[in-house]
TIVO-2410 file (N, C-alpha, C; in nm, 3 decimals):
# residues 70
REC num residu      c1      c2      c3 atome chaine
REC   1      X   6.908  12.160  11.213     N      A
REC   1      X   6.840  12.284  11.239    CA      A
REC   1      X   6.696  12.253  11.278     C      A
REC   2      X   6.648  12.317  11.379     N      A
REC   2      X   6.510  12.297  11.425    CA      A
REC   2      X   6.414  12.370  11.333     C      A
REC   3      X   6.293  12.317  11.324     N      A
REC   3      X   6.189  12.377  11.241    CA      A
REC   3      X   6.090  12.452  11.331     C      A
REC   4      X   6.056  12.573  11.292     N      A
REC   4      X   5.956  12.652  11.365    CA      A
REC   4      X   5.820  12.589  11.339     C      A
REC   5      X   5.748  12.556  11.446     N      A
REC   5      X   5.617  12.494  11.430    CA      A
REC   5      X   5.504  12.583  11.480     C      A
REC   6      X   5.536  12.679  11.568     N      A
REC   6      X   5.431  12.765  11.621    CA      A
REC   6      X   5.494  12.891  11.674     C      A
REC   7      X   5.419  13.002  11.665     N      A
REC   7      X   5.464  13.125  11.728    CA      A
REC   7      X   5.344  13.200  11.782     C      A
REC   8      X   5.370  13.282  11.883     N      A
REC   8      X   5.264  13.366  11.941    CA      A
REC   8      X   5.327  13.499  11.981     C      A
REC   9      X   5.247  13.603  11.975     N      A
REC   9      X   5.289  13.735  12.019    CA      A
REC   9      X   5.184  13.784  12.118     C      A
REC  10      X   5.228  13.811  12.239     N      A
REC  10      X   5.139  13.859  12.343    CA      A
REC  10      X   5.179  14.000  12.385     C      A
REC  11      X   5.079  14.083  12.410     N      A
REC  11      X   5.103  14.220  12.454    CA      A
REC  11      X   5.117  14.221  12.606     C      A
REC  12      X   5.221  14.288  12.652     N      A
REC  12      X   5.240  14.305  12.795    CA      A
REC  12      X   5.233  14.454  12.826     C      A
REC  13      X   5.252  14.492  12.952     N      A
REC  13      X   5.240  14.633  12.991    CA      A
REC  13      X   5.333  14.725  12.912     C      A
REC  14      X   5.459  14.690  12.902     N      A
REC  14      X   5.558  14.780  12.841    CA      A
REC  14      X   5.621  14.724  12.712     C      A
REC  15      X   5.593  14.596  12.683     N      A
REC  15      X   5.657  14.534  12.567    CA      A
REC  15      X   5.571  14.419  12.516     C      A
REC  16      X   5.631  14.335  12.434     N      A
REC  16      X   5.563  14.219  12.379    CA      A
REC  16      X   5.640  14.093  12.419     C      A
REC  17      X   5.569  13.983  12.428     N      A
REC  17      X   5.631  13.853  12.453    CA      A
REC  17      X   5.616  13.769  12.328     C      A
REC  18      X   5.730  13.734  12.268     N      A
REC  18      X   5.731  13.646  12.152    CA      A
REC  18      X   5.760  13.505  12.199     C      A
REC  19      X   5.676  13.412  12.161     N      A
REC  19      X   5.697  13.272  12.196    CA      A
REC  19      X   5.713  13.194  12.067     C      A
REC  20      X   5.826  13.128  12.052     N      A
REC  20      X   5.854  13.045  11.935    CA      A
REC  20      X   5.865  12.901  11.982     C      A
REC  21      X   5.799  12.811  11.911     N      A
REC  21      X   5.804  12.669  11.948    CA      A
REC  21      X   5.865  12.591  11.832     C      A
REC  22      X   5.959  12.501  11.865     N      A
REC  22      X   6.023  12.423  11.760    CA      A
REC  22      X   5.957  12.286  11.747     C      A
REC  23      X   6.005  12.209  11.651     N      A
REC  23      X   5.945  12.079  11.621    CA      A
REC  23      X   5.960  11.975  11.732     C      A
REC  24      X   6.044  12.002  11.830     N      A
REC  24      X   6.053  11.910  11.945    CA      A
REC  24      X   5.961  11.952  12.058     C      A
REC  25      X   5.888  12.063  12.038     N      A
REC  25      X   5.796  12.112  12.142    CA      A
REC  25      X   5.860  12.210  12.238     C      A
REC  26      X   5.988  12.239  12.220     N      A
REC  26      X   6.057  12.333  12.308    CA      A
REC  26      X   6.013  12.475  12.273     C      A
REC  27      X   5.975  12.549  12.379     N      A
REC  27      X   5.932  12.688  12.361    CA      A
REC  27      X   6.045  12.782  12.402     C      A
REC  28      X   6.061  12.887  12.323     N      A
REC  28      X   6.160  12.990  12.352    CA      A
REC  28      X   6.085  13.122  12.362     C      A
REC  29      X   6.105  13.195  12.472     N      A
REC  29      X   6.035  13.320  12.492    CA      A
REC  29      X   6.132  13.437  12.486     C      A
REC  30      X   6.088  13.544  12.420     N      A
REC  30      X   6.170  13.664  12.405    CA      A
REC  30      X   6.084  13.786  12.435     C      A
REC  31      X   6.138  13.877  12.515     N      A
REC  31      X   6.074  14.006  12.534    CA      A
REC  31      X   6.122  14.097  12.422     C      A
REC  32      X   6.032  14.175  12.365     N      A
REC  32      X   6.068  14.266  12.257    CA      A
REC  32      X   5.997  14.399  12.277     C      A
REC  33      X   6.071  14.506  12.257     N      A
REC  33      X   6.012  14.640  12.266    CA      A
REC  33      X   5.926  14.663  12.142     C      A
REC  34      X   5.838  14.763  12.147     N      A
REC  34      X   5.760  14.794  12.026    CA      A
REC  34      X   5.851  14.825  11.907     C      A
REC  35      X   5.963  14.893  11.931     N      A
REC  35      X   6.056  14.925  11.823    CA      A
REC  35      X   6.121  14.800  11.765     C      A
REC  36      X   6.155  14.705  11.850     N      A
REC  36      X   6.215  14.580  11.803    CA      A
REC  36      X   6.114  14.499  11.721     C      A
REC  37      X   5.991  14.492  11.770     N      A
REC  37      X   5.888  14.418  11.698    CA      A
REC  37      X   5.860  14.484  11.563     C      A
REC  38      X   5.858  14.616  11.560     N      A
REC  38      X   5.838  14.688  11.435    CA      A
REC  38      X   5.952  14.660  11.337     C      A
REC  39      X   6.075  14.653  11.387     N      A
REC  39      X   6.191  14.623  11.301    CA      A
REC  39      X   6.181  14.482  11.243     C      A
REC  40      X   6.136  14.386  11.323     N      A
REC  40      X   6.118  14.248  11.275    CA      A
REC  40      X   6.011  14.245  11.166     C      A
REC  41      X   5.900  14.313  11.189     N      A
REC  41      X   5.791  14.318  11.091    CA      A
REC  41      X   5.840  14.380  10.961     C      A
REC  42      X   5.913  14.492  10.971     N      A
REC  42      X   5.965  14.558  10.851    CA      A
REC  42      X   6.062  14.467  10.774     C      A
REC  43      X   6.149  14.398  10.848     N      A
REC  43      X   6.246  14.309  10.783    CA      A
REC  43      X   6.176  14.194  10.711     C      A
REC  44      X   6.076  14.135  10.774     N      A
REC  44      X   6.001  14.027  10.710    CA      A
REC  44      X   5.925  14.078  10.587     C      A
REC  45      X   5.863  14.194  10.601     N      A
REC  45      X   5.790  14.252  10.488    CA      A
REC  45      X   5.882  14.280  10.371     C      A
REC  46      X   5.999  14.338  10.399     N      A
REC  46      X   6.096  14.365  10.293    CA      A
REC  46      X   6.143  14.237  10.225     C      A
REC  47      X   6.175  14.137  10.304     N      A
REC  47      X   6.222  14.010  10.250    CA      A
REC  47      X   6.115  13.942  10.164     C      A
REC  48      X   5.993  13.937  10.216     N      A
REC  48      X   5.886  13.873  10.141    CA      A
REC  48      X   5.850  13.952  10.015     C      A
REC  49      X   5.850  14.083  10.023     N      A
REC  49      X   5.820  14.166   9.906    CA      A
REC  49      X   5.926  14.147   9.798     C      A
REC  50      X   6.051  14.136   9.841     N      A
REC  50      X   6.162  14.121   9.748    CA      A
REC  50      X   6.156  13.988   9.672     C      A
REC  51      X   6.104  13.885   9.738     N      A
REC  51      X   6.103  13.751   9.679    CA      A
REC  51      X   5.961  13.698   9.659     C      A
REC  52      X   5.864  13.788   9.652     N      A
REC  52      X   5.723  13.748   9.646    CA      A
REC  52      X   5.692  13.655   9.529     C      A
REC  53      X   5.739  13.689   9.411     N      A
REC  53      X   5.707  13.607   9.294    CA      A
REC  53      X   5.767  13.467   9.305     C      A
REC  54      X   5.889  13.458   9.357     N      A
REC  54      X   5.954  13.327   9.372    CA      A
REC  54      X   5.887  13.243   9.480     C      A
REC  55      X   5.853  13.306   9.592     N      A
REC  55      X   5.798  13.232   9.705    CA      A
REC  55      X   5.652  13.194   9.688     C      A
REC  56      X   5.575  13.283   9.627     N      A
REC  56      X   5.431  13.262   9.620    CA      A
REC  56      X   5.378  13.245   9.479     C      A
REC  57      X   5.467  13.240   9.380     N      A
REC  57      X   5.428  13.221   9.242    CA      A
REC  57      X   5.317  13.318   9.202     C      A
REC  58      X   5.339  13.445   9.229     N      A
REC  58      X   5.240  13.549   9.200    CA      A
REC  58      X   5.236  13.574   9.050     C      A
REC  59      X   5.116  13.579   8.995     N      A
REC  59      X   5.097  13.610   8.854    CA      A
REC  59      X   5.023  13.744   8.846     C      A
REC  60      X   5.069  13.831   8.757     N      A
REC  60      X   5.009  13.963   8.745    CA      A
REC  60      X   4.860  13.958   8.709     C      A
REC  61      X   4.819  13.864   8.627     N      A
REC  61      X   4.680  13.857   8.582    CA      A
REC  61      X   4.593  13.765   8.667     C      A
REC  62      X   4.651  13.708   8.772     N      A
REC  62      X   4.576  13.614   8.855    CA      A
REC  62      X   4.471  13.689   8.937     C      A
REC  63      X   4.354  13.624   8.959     N      A
REC  63      X   4.252  13.688   9.043    CA      A
REC  63      X   4.300  13.700   9.187     C      A
REC  64      X   4.248  13.798   9.258     N      A
REC  64      X   4.285  13.819   9.398    CA      A
REC  64      X   4.182  13.752   9.486     C      A
REC  65      X   4.228  13.669   9.577     N      A
REC  65      X   4.141  13.602   9.672    CA      A
REC  65      X   4.173  13.654   9.811     C      A
REC  66      X   4.071  13.676   9.890     N      A
REC  66      X   4.090  13.721  10.027    CA      A
REC  66      X   4.019  13.626  10.120     C      A
REC  67      X   4.084  13.597  10.231     N      A
REC  67      X   4.027  13.509  10.331    CA      A
REC  67      X   4.009  13.590  10.458     C      A
REC  68      X   3.889  13.593  10.514     N      A
REC  68      X   3.870  13.669  10.637    CA      A
REC  68      X   3.949  13.609  10.753     C      A
REC  69      X   3.997  13.694  10.840     N      A
REC  69      X   4.070  13.648  10.957    CA      A
REC  69      X   3.970  13.616  11.068     C      A
REC  70      X   4.006  13.514  11.148     N      A
REC  70      X   3.927  13.483  11.265    CA      A
REC  70      X   3.816  13.397  11.232     C      A
***
């Protein structure tokens, strides 16, 4: 199975261009409608929320750290 090493999302006139790059450097491009991209975001959010404690070892009493983007 190939490993995802990079991804990009670009806005186009009517849709989005998703670019996924694997560990061999091969790029795969997909056009996605706003509705499709929203469905992907919702699915990832649901999955991560469902398994947040297992994946990120979240502790209820742990301090919250924020990192600025950009």
